[in-house]
N, C-alpha and C positions, 0 to 999 in steps of 0.2 A: 331753290340755291343752286347755281352754277356754278361757286368756284371755291374748294376748301383747299386753306392751307396748313398743312399737318408737319410737326419737327422731325425729323430723321428719326431713324427707328419709333416714332408714335411720342418721342418725350419733347416737351418745353416744359420751362416753369412756369409757374402761375403768372409773376413778374414780368417775361418773356411772352406769352400769349397775349396781355395788358399791351404791352410794348407793340407789339406785330399791328392789334386791333387799332391804334391810334393812328400808326404809323403807313398802313394802307387803307385805312379810312372803312375797316368791315362792319358789315350789320351786327358782328356781336361774335363772340367765343364762346368754345364747349369743352368745359374741362373735367375729366375725367379723375380723380383723385382719392388717394385714403388720408389726405392730408398728413395730420401726425398723428393718424390712429395705426393702429398692425395691419400688415395688408397679406395679399395672399388670399387664395381659395375660401378661407374660414374668416377674412378680414373685413374690413371694412371696404367700401366704391361706393364712390361719391359722385353725381352730375349736377356740376355749376354751369351756369349762362352769365355770362360778363356781358353787355350793353354796349352798344357802340361806342362810348366815351373809354370804353377798356375796363370799366370796373365793374364789381359784383351787383348783379338783378336788382334795384330797388323791389321794395313788398311789392308796391302796386304791379311789377312786371311777372313778379311771381303768383302771384294771386291770379292773373290774365290767365299765364300760363295754365295755369291749376283747373280754373273754372274751361277754358278750352280744351282739356285733356278730358274734363269727365264726356263731352260730344262725340270723341272719335270713336267712328262704326270698321274705320280700315286703315289700314297703310301698305305702300307697295315696298316690297325688299328685291333687290337685285343680287341672288345667290350667287351669282356667275363673276363678279366683279374682281378680279384680283388685282392688287396694289401692291407694288415693292416701296415699303415705308423704309428701306433704307437706301433708296438710290436718289440721290439729291433731284431736281429738275423737275419738269413738268411734264404730266398725262394726262391724255384727254380719252373721253370714251362716248359713245353714242348712245346715251338713254332713253330714245324718244320723247324728251320731254320739250320745255318751251325752249330749253337752254342747249344750244348746239355746238362746239360739244359740253359733257359737263368736263371741266378742270379740275385734276387735282394738282399742287402743287407742293413736293416734300423741301424743305428749308432747312440749312444750318441751324441746330437751334439756337445757337450763341450768337451767330451774327447780325441780324439785328439789334440784336440787345447790348452786346458789346459795342457798336456802332454810336447808340447811346450814351452810354456810360463815358464814353471817349468825351463827348459835349459837355458833359455834369465834372469832371475832375480833371484836377492835374495829375494827369500819370505818369509826368518825368518826377514830379515829387515821391508817387508811392515807389516809384520802381527804386531813385535812390534808397530809401528807407529801408528797401528787402533786395537790395544789391551789393555787393563790396565788401572791404574790411570792416565796418562795423554796423554791418546789417541786422536788421530784428529778425531774428525767427521764428518765425509762424508756422504754426499748428491746426489746418483745417479740415472739418471732419462733414462729409455728406452724406454720412448715414444711410448710404446705399439708398438714397435716392435718388431726385434726378438732377442734383445740383454737381454730380461730377464732372459733365463736362463742362460747364461755367466754371465749377473752382479750375479745372486743368486750366483753359484756354487762358482766362481770366487774368489770375493770378499767377500763372505758372508761366506759363507761353507769353504773354503781354507785360508782365508784370516782373517777371522776373524770378518768385519765389523758386527754390529748389524744387523738382520732382516729392522729393520725400516731403515737402509739405503737408500733401494732400494723401489723406486717407479714407477710404471706406467709399472710394470715387466710381465703382463700378454699381452700377443702378440694379436691385434687384427687386422681381416683383413682390416677395416677400419682407423686405428691407433687410434682411439677414437674421430674421426672425424676431425683432424687436422692435417695438414703436421707433419712428423716427423722430421723436418728441426733443428738441433742444434745450434740455433743461439736464438738470443737475441726477435727476433721477435715472435718465435713462441715457446722456452721454457722456456711461462714465469712460469710456474708451480715452474719451477727449481728455476728462478731466485727470486721472490716472497719469498720460503725458503731461498733463502742465503743472501736477505738482511737484515732477519732478526738476524743475528749474532750469530746465533746457532752453525754454521756450517763453519768449515775452509776450505775445499773443497768442490766441485759441479764439477759434470760433466754428461752428456747430450750425447746421444748417436742417429744417424739415423736410417731410420727402418731396413737395411743390416748392420749397426755395422761398418761401412769403415770410417764412420765421426764421430766427436767429437767436442765438446765444453768444455773448462774447465772454472770455476770462484773461486774465493779467497771467504774469509771471504764477509760479506756486499755487495754481488753480486760486486766484482772486476772482470773484464772482460779481459782476456789472448786473445788477438786477434791471427788468425790462424797464421797469420805470424810470431810475436813476439815468439807464443808456438813454433812454429818450430826452429827459432834460440836458443832460451831460451833447447831445447833439444840438439840442436847440442854442444852449449857450456857446456853442462854435464853429455856426452855421458859416461865420467869416471867414474860415478854414477852406469852404469849397469855391472855387470859382461860380458855380452856377447860382448860387446864393449871391453871390456879391454882387454879380451882373442883375438878375432879377429881382432883390431885395426882400426881403419877410414881411408878409401882411398878415399872417397870426397865426396860432396854433390851435389844434384837436386834439382833444383826449375822449377814450370811452371812460365813461361814469366811473369804473370801477377801479381806472389805473389811480395811481399815486399822483397827490397834488405835486410833486416836486415839479411839474415843467410849468404849473402856475407862478411858481419863486420867478424865474428865468423869464418867462412872458411879461410879470411886471415890472422887473427890471429894464426889457428892453422897449416897454411899453407898446405892446403889439396885444390883440383878444386871444382870450383862449375859448375854444367850444367845445363844451362837455357832452358828448352826446352816448348812446345806446351802443352796448357794444355790438361792433360789426361793422366791416369796412366800408358796406354802401353807405351810412352815414356820413362818412368823408366826403366822398365821390362830389356832390353837390356845392361844400362847401369849397372843394377845388375849382370847381367848373364855375363858380361866380366870382373866383378871385380873393374870396376873402380868408381864405387858409394855403399856406406853403408846407408844412410839416405835419402830420397825425403820428401817432401810436394806441398802442393797447399794451395792459398789463401782461398779455400772454404771446409776449415776445415778439410782439409785430409791429415795425417802424417803415415807413414811406415819406413821400413828398410828392409833391405836384407835378414829377417828374412821366407822373403815373397814375394810374386808378387801384393800384394795388399795393401793398404793402410788400415790402422786398429786402429781403435779408442779404444779399448781395451789395446791395447799396449801401444798406447800411453796417455791411463793414469796411468798404471804402469808405466809409465817410471814418468810421474811427481812424482806419489806417491814416486818412491824410492829416488828422486831428492828431495823432504819433506823430507823423511828419513835422509839421508845423508848429507843435509845443515842446517836443523833444523832452518827452517826460515819457515816463511807463502807464500803463494802462492803472495802477495800483494810485501813484501821485496824480493822475488827473483826475479821476475820483473825490481820490480826499480833496483836493484843492477845491472841486465842485463844494465839498459837504461845507469846508471851513468859510465859504462864499454864501452858499444859498440856508446852509443848514439841511442835515442830516434826515429823511423823510423811511423810516422804518416801516417793512412792508413783508405783510405776507400773504399769501392766497391758500385755501384748505377747500379740496375737492372732497364730499361724500358721492360717491360716484356707484352707479349701479342698482341706484334706488326705485322703491315699486311706484310708481306713478301718482297714484292714489296716498302714499303715506305725505309723500313731499308737498300735495296740492295742502293736504290738510295744515301740515307744518307753516307753509306760508302761508297759506289765509288767517292762521290763529295768531301768527308774528304780527302781521302785518294790523290788525285788529289791535292788537296790545302797544305795536312804537307808533302807529297813528292816533292813537285815543290822546284827546287834550292833556291829560293827566299826566303821561308818560315823560311830556315834556320839564324839565327841571327837578326830574329825578334824579337822586345820588344813589353809585353803586362803591360800594368800600368794598378793596382785595387788594390785602395787604397793608403796605403805606400810600397806596394810590387811592385816591377818589375821584371818580369820575361824574360830573356832571352833565345831564344833557342839556343840548342848547338848540337841537333841532331835529326834527322826524321827517319823513317823508316815502312816497313811493313813488320812485321816480320817471317822471314822462319828458317826453321832448318833444318842442316844438321846433321845426326845421325851420331854420331864420329865412332861408330861400323860398321856399314855397311853403312854408304854411304848415307842412304836415304834423300833424300828432301823434306821437309812439308812447304807449302810455303800457304802465305796468313794469317797469325795467328794472326792479332792483330797489329795495329797504334799503335806506339810508338812516344812520343812527350818528348824529354831529355832537361831538361831547364840547365844553366849553374850550377845554386844550386845543380845539381843534382835529383829536382825534376823531378816528372815524371808523365804525363799522357797517358791513354792509353783505346785505344776503341777496343771492341773486340763484333761479332755479336755471336750468340750462339743459337743453335735451342735450340725451346721451344716447350711446349705439343701441341700436336692438329697439328695446319698447322699455329701454331702461329708462333712469334720468336723473341727473344730477344738482345736488343743491353745493353753488360756492360760497363760502365766508372768503370777506377779504375784511383783514386787519390793519390799520398803519395810526402811527404816531410821530409826532414833530419832535427832532430834539438841536434845537439851536446851538446850544453849547460844545462846541471840538471835544471836551475832556468826555463829552457821551458820547464819542462816534463809534468807538472800537467795540461797542455790545453785539453781544449776540442780536439778531432781529425777533426770534421767538421768545428768547427771556425776557426780551420789553415787551414785549405783545403780550405776553403771559396773560396780563389782568385783563384787557379789552377780549382775549378768546376765553377766560372764563367767565365774562357780563353777556358775552354772546352765547356762548353753553347753557347758561342759567337761564335766560330768556326764550331761547328757542327749544331748548331742552330735545335738542336732535340726537345725542346719544340715547338716552331713555327713550323715544319715538321709532328710531332709526333698528336696533339693538347693535350700534356700532359702537366701538371703541375709542377709534381715530379716523381720522381723513388721511386725501393723501394731500402732502405738504408741495407746493409749488413755487 
């Protein structure tokens, strides 16, 4: 490697890394991140490699890196090399290698990415929304991750939002002592501010800027799956999509099927993939997919090969500017047109890997047995009949790669779903994620609490998995 591009003060958002890789046609990029986990000396530290298309390394690349890592016998270091990460510009060094000189460029972390955003959105329309006598008051929480400089430069300096619209914009190594996870559990400062009714739009970002949360006035929460579907239904508000067109949508298998109903109305295909953004990159590179999303607060389009939190926020502001409605009105209009998908994710974290292995093994044997299909479960006034079950596997339509054992699905005759998925967690522990989804077409049923609607499904899930009895847990973390 003869040239490194580094963000000023060592800071770049994950979407900006993808943007720069694609802009300068780099061989790849290395991202050092805690993502949404607790940071600092006692917290998380991850090393992630993105390939030349700007997206996360596919499994074949990661596996190859791992194989090579087992053969390394020595490596050279240069302990006297000193680089000023705060000084913009090019610095050159003679390291006596085949690249003479070795070049390091410190770049403005926002500049290249902002230039891309200018080609996607109507900044004048958004600026008109955020300024003037009838301005929309917004509150945006960077949660002490890398997004502070982006929020200030894009939303405040470029688009005219008042400086006090942005909070927690100083990046801190420990994120101020809390996980920078943009959800109702951790973004409590933003939630309380929104509940006051002063602000009409709120957003929070995770530490590396690829995930986001949207809130409306009085703390009205937009679920990630609803956000994805609403963005899909309103892409005509964005100049980029009016010019490029919409070729298809992608969602991870656990993500709600709200997107599928929008796709059907627009007559475009939906690709259902395993969890992990790398599966979307192939679809976008091949021209099959224009918009992708996950239930874990990640959404993005083919402008990059990463999910992109600030892009999603600008899409929402574009929709608000075009439709001249509140966040809540837009969501309720969407439900009235397409129906509401009640949806929740429950995380059983920090479990013994051996315990989770046996729970999932036994559950797979139960639900994939032929006799399980057709079984009925009566809970209160509800009777659920099993229509289909499987252990999800994905065949990539581009290269034919098969990815197996990506979660257990139980689909009922009324289109309700239960999904169990094993997820790696911090350290040597493991996480079982349980997803529940139920569809309600009748607008008179759109004002219920998701957990109340889903409680019969959860009761079925707990009965067949015995997860509480086998883990000693009383309850999960609700996402």
